[in-house]
C-alpha positions in Angstrom: 0.1 -0.1 -0.2 2.8 2.2 0.8 4.5 1.9 -2.4 1.2 2.4 -4.3 0.8 5.7 -2.2 4.4 6.9 -3.2 3.8 5.9 -7.0 0.5 7.8 -6.9 2.1 10.9 -5.2 5.2 10.8 -7.6 2.5 11.1 -10.7 0.8 13.7 -8.9 3.9 15.8 -8.3 4.8 15.3 -12.1 1.4 16.7 -13.4 1.7 19.6 -11.0 5.2 20.5 -12.1 4.3 20.3 -15.5 1.1 22.4 -15.1 3.4 24.9 -12.9 6.0 25.3 -15.6 3.1 26.3 -18.0 1.4 28.6 -15.8 4.7 30.3 -14.9 5.2 31.5 -18.3 3.1 34.1 -20.0 0.0 32.7 -21.7 -1.6 34.4 -24.6 -4.9 32.8 -25.7 -6.3 33.4 -29.3 -9.6 32.5 -30.6 -9.3 33.1 -34.2 -8.3 29.6 -35.2 -11.1 29.5 -37.7 -9.9 32.0 -40.1 -7.0 29.8 -40.7 -8.9 26.6 -41.1 -12.6 27.3 -41.9 -14.7 24.4 -40.9 -11.9 22.4 -39.2 -11.4 21.7 -35.5 -7.9 22.2 -34.5 -5.5 23.8 -32.4 -1.9 25.7 -32.7 0.2 26.2 -29.6 3.6 27.9 -29.7 6.4 28.5 -26.8 8.6 31.7 -27.4 11.7 30.7 -25.5 13.0 34.3 -25.2 9.7 35.8 -24.3 8.9 32.8 -22.1 5.3 33.0 -23.6 3.0 30.6 -24.9 0.3 31.5 -27.7 -2.4 29.0 -28.3 -5.5 29.0 -30.7 -8.3 26.8 -29.2 -6.9 26.1 -25.7 -9.1 23.4 -25.0 -8.2 21.2 -28.0 -4.4 21.6 -27.2 -4.7 19.5 -24.2 -6.6 16.6 -25.9 -4.7 13.5 -26.8 -4.6 12.3 -30.2 -2.5 9.6 -32.2 0.6 11.1 -33.1 0.7 9.4 -36.6 4.0 10.2 -38.2 5.1 12.9 -35.9 6.3 9.8 -33.8 9.2 9.4 -36.5 10.9 12.2 -34.5 11.3 9.9 -31.6 11.4 6.5 -33.4 14.4 8.0 -35.2 16.1 9.1 -32.0 15.5 5.8 -30.2 16.8 4.1 -33.1 20.0 6.1 -33.1 20.4 5.8 -29.4 20.2 2.1 -29.2 22.5 1.7 -32.1 19.9 0.1 -34.3 20.8 3.0 -36.7 24.2 4.6 -37.5 24.8 8.3 -37.3 26.0 8.0 -40.9 22.9 8.0 -42.9 24.5 5.6 -45.7 24.8 2.8 -43.0 20.8 3.4 -42.1 19.9 1.7 -45.3 16.8 -0.9 -45.0 16.2 -2.9 -48.1 12.6 -2.3 -49.7 10.6 -5.4 -48.9 9.1 -5.6 -52.6 5.6 -4.6 -51.6 4.0 -2.0 -53.8 2.7 0.9 -52.3 0.7 3.8 -53.5 3.3 6.3 -52.9 6.3 5.7 -55.5 8.9 7.1 -53.2 8.3 4.2 -50.9 8.9 1.5 -53.5 12.8 1.7 -53.2 15.5 0.9 -50.5 15.4 3.8 -48.1 17.9 5.4 -45.7 16.8 7.3 -42.5 17.0 10.7 -44.2 15.0 9.6 -47.3 12.4 7.8 -45.0 11.9 10.6 -42.8 11.6 13.0 -46.0 9.1 10.9 -47.6 7.5 9.7 -44.4 7.9 6.0 -45.3 5.7 4.0 -43.0 7.3 0.7 -43.7 10.8 1.8 -42.8 9.7 2.8 -39.4 7.6 -0.2 -38.9 10.9 -2.2 -39.4 13.0 0.0 -37.2 10.3 -0.2 -34.5 10.8 -4.0 -34.9 14.5 -4.0 -34.6 14.3 -1.8 -31.6 11.8 -4.1 -29.9 9.0 -3.9 -27.2 11.1 -3.6 -24.1 13.4 -0.8 -25.5 10.7 0.9 -26.9 8.5 1.1 -23.8 11.4 2.0 -21.6 12.1 5.1 -24.0 8.5 6.2 -23.8 8.5 5.8 -20.2 11.7 7.9 -19.8 10.9 10.6 -22.0 7.2 10.8 -20.7 5.6 10.4 -24.3 2.0 11.2 -24.0 0.2 8.1 -22.7 3.2 5.9 -23.2 1.0 3.0 -24.5 2.4 0.7 -27.2 -0.3 -1.9 -26.6 -1.6 -1.5 -30.2 1.3 -3.4 -31.6 5.0 -2.9 -32.0 4.6 -1.7 -35.6 1.3 0.2 -35.3 0.9 1.8 -32.0 1.6 5.3 -33.2 -0.8 4.8 -36.3 -4.4 5.9 -35.0 -3.7 3.2 -32.4 -3.0 3.0 -28.7 -0.3 5.8 -28.3 -1.7 9.4 -28.0 -0.2 12.9 -27.2 -1.6 16.4 -26.9 -0.3 19.3 -29.0 0.8 20.9 -25.6 2.7 17.7 -24.7 4.4 17.8 -28.0 5.6 21.3 -27.6 7.0 20.3 -24.0 8.9 17.3 -25.5 10.4 19.4 -28.1 11.5 22.1 -25.4 13.2 19.2 -23.2 14.8 17.8 -26.3 16.4 21.1 -27.3 17.3 21.7 -23.6 19.2 18.5 -23.6 17.3 16.8 -20.9 16.2 13.8 -22.9 18.3 10.9 -22.8 19.6 11.4 -26.4 23.1 12.4 -27.3 23.6 15.9 -29.1 25.1 14.0 -32.2 21.8 11.9 -32.6 19.7 15.0 -32.1 21.5 17.0 -34.7 20.8 13.9 -37.4 17.2 14.2 -36.6 17.0 17.9 -36.7 19.0 17.8 -40.3 16.4 15.3 -41.4 13.5 17.2 -40.4 14.6 20.8 -41.6 11.8 22.0 -44.0 13.5 25.4 -45.1 16.5 27.5 -44.1 16.7 31.1 -45.3 18.3 34.3 -44.2 19.2 32.9 -40.7 15.8 31.4 -40.2 15.3 27.7 -40.1 12.0 26.0 -39.9 12.2 22.3 -38.7 9.1 19.9 -38.4 7.2 16.7 -39.0 3.9 16.1 -40.6 1.5 13.6 -39.5 -1.6 12.2 -41.1 -4.3 9.8 -39.9 -6.6 7.8 -41.9 -10.2 6.3 -40.9 -12.4 4.3 -43.4 -9.8 5.6 -46.3 -10.4 9.3 -45.4 -8.0 11.9 -43.9 -9.4 12.6 -40.7 -6.3 13.9 -38.5 -3.4 16.0 -39.4 -0.2 17.2 -37.5 2.8 19.3 -37.8 5.2 19.8 -35.0 8.5 21.5 -34.8 10.7 24.5 -34.3 11.6 27.9 -35.9 15.3 28.8 -34.9 16.2 32.3 -35.3 19.3 34.1 -34.1 18.9 34.5 -30.3 15.5 32.8 -30.3 13.6 29.4 -30.6 9.8 29.1 -31.0 8.4 25.5 -30.5 5.1 24.6 -31.9 2.4 22.0 -32.6 -0.7 22.0 -34.8 -3.4 19.2 -35.0 -6.7 19.4 -37.2 -9.7 17.2 -37.4 -12.2 16.9 -40.2 -14.5 14.4 -41.9 -11.9 14.4 -44.6 -9.1 16.4 -45.7 -7.3 16.8 -42.4 -3.8 15.9 -43.4 -0.3 16.6 -42.3 0.3 18.9 -45.3 -2.8 20.9 -44.4 -1.4 21.3 -40.8 2.0 22.4 -42.2 0.1 25.1 -44.3 -1.7 26.3 -41.2 1.2 26.5 -39.3 3.3 28.6 -41.5 0.4 31.0 -42.0 0.1 31.3 -38.4 3.9 31.7 -37.9 4.0 34.3 -40.6 1.1 36.3 -39.0 3.0 36.2 -35.6 6.2 37.8 -37.5 8.2 34.6 -36.8 8.6 33.5 -40.4 
């Protein structure tokens, strides 16, 4: 009984500390998400590191846990690198194509980590998860406190509209901790993944991010884009998710993110 009490007490302390860190920062709520995504349920949350300030559109939605879809590739990659399943040199991350024909032509070939990240090649990351294994995957998700940490949906599917879930706010907090160096990943491995998710780099402004799209009954019902904008002297961590009967894709979430970031004067 004492052990149970201590475990519950530790969990309570974690959530209190997480809430305190958010509340300690300035918090600006916006209510005009609709103008960026008419007819779509969604949220945008961003943390401005220099100002210690959050900006959030549709705050209630930002705390709802959803499947991470392909945004989990960020952490799947890091775990693969950290466990030695992958090598830091991209040429040595090659997985041979299994010969199965996919509807995306870019998937129908051998893949390295960089190529698989760029083209969001699901089969590559399913193979990666298989090589990492249940125990190491679960241990890492517990250690980094990734959403609900639930991989019961299957080692090759738990992040694909299955058991694993995370909120937009939690995505931002994980990215903050990743950049702060408080997650159990080496700086070299973090740099590999950051390079692989770099979307653009112009005039000293670097946009990094990973999309995610969730299908249900053949329709695109969930879209994500999570990442960071690096500028001289500052960093902005953000996450967007959108939901709709159809057309809610990672690409759409990326468009919405870029529009908001431009309006905020960040891009």
